[in-house]
N, C-alpha and C positions, 0 to 999 in steps of 0.2 A: 588523222595526224597523230603520230606517236609522240608522247611526252617524254622528254629526257630530263633526268635529275642529276644533280651533283652527287658525288659519292656519299656524302653525309646527309642527303635529303631523301624524304619519302613523303608521299601525299598525305595531307591531313584530312582529306575529304571523307566524310562519314565516320570519323573517329570519335568514339564516345569518351568524354573526360569531364573534368570539373573545373570550373572557374573559381579560383581561390584567391584570397587576399593574404599576402605575407605579413609578417610582423612589422615590416617597414611600410605597409600600406599599398605596396605594389601588387597589381593583379598578375596572376600566372595561371597556366593551364596544366592540370595534373591528369595523367593517364595511369590508372591502377592496373597491375598485373591481374588478369582474370583468375588465375589459379591461386594467387597469394596476394591478398590486398595489402600486406605489409610491404610489398615491393611496388614501386611506382617510378614514373619519370615526370619531372617538372620542366615546363617550358615557359620562358619569358614570352610576352606577347609584344611583337614589334609591328604586327599587322594593324593598320589604322581604321579599317572598316569591316572587321570580321563578322560574318553573319552568325547569329546564335539562335537556337531554338531551345526554350526553357521546357524541360520535361520533368522537372522536380515538382512533386505534389506539395512540397512544403515551401512554397514561395507565393508572394502576393505583391501586386503593385499598390502603392499608396500615393494618392494625388495630393500635391501641395495646394494651399489656397493661393489666390492671386498674388498676395504680397510675398509669400515665401517663394513662389515661382520667379518673381522679379529678383529677389535677393540671391537665390541659389543659381539662377540661370538654367534651371531644370524644371520639368513638369512634376516630378515626384521621385520616388525611390522604390527599390525592391528590397523586401525583407521577408523573414518567416511570416506565415499567417498569424493573425492576432490570436487565434485559438491555441497556437503553439507558444507564442510569446507570453501570454497571460493565463492560459487555460489550466485549471485544476492542478492536481499535484504534479503533473508532468510539464507544466508551463515553464519556459526558460527563465522569465523574469522572476517567478516565484522561487525557483531553485537558486538563482543568484542571490536573492534576499536571504535565503536560508543558509547560504554557504558559511557565513561567519559562525553561526550556531553549530554547524556540522564540524567546523574546524575545532571547536571546543569539546567535541565528543558527541557521538551519535545518540547517546542516552538523553543528553540535554536537548538536542534537536527534536527528538521524539516528544519530549515533555512540552516544549514550546509550541511545536507545530501540530502535534497530534500523532497517534500511532501509525496512521497510514499516510501522513503528509497532509491531512485535511485539517482545516482550522475549525 
């Protein structure tokens, strides 16, 4: 059976993209141009049960305790792995804590944090 599409429609089957959260908190799907990643298309998600396969190496599931499960109505959440969030000089949380010092000048940040970002 041949599938027919509307003029502005194309199949999304097997299309690689990224699930992103906008500044308003709304999730959307982004497809980058393979030749130029500064070009992309963003799509709102109206689908109510879209199947997703996570292929991102930088993602982990975190399980809530029983009380939090009841409060949130969810079993847990997905975030970056703890090694990325807190690990070494490249950890995201560490960089966020250093940001105010960096805003006051790189030299001061190096003095407070250490020459290579190590304490």
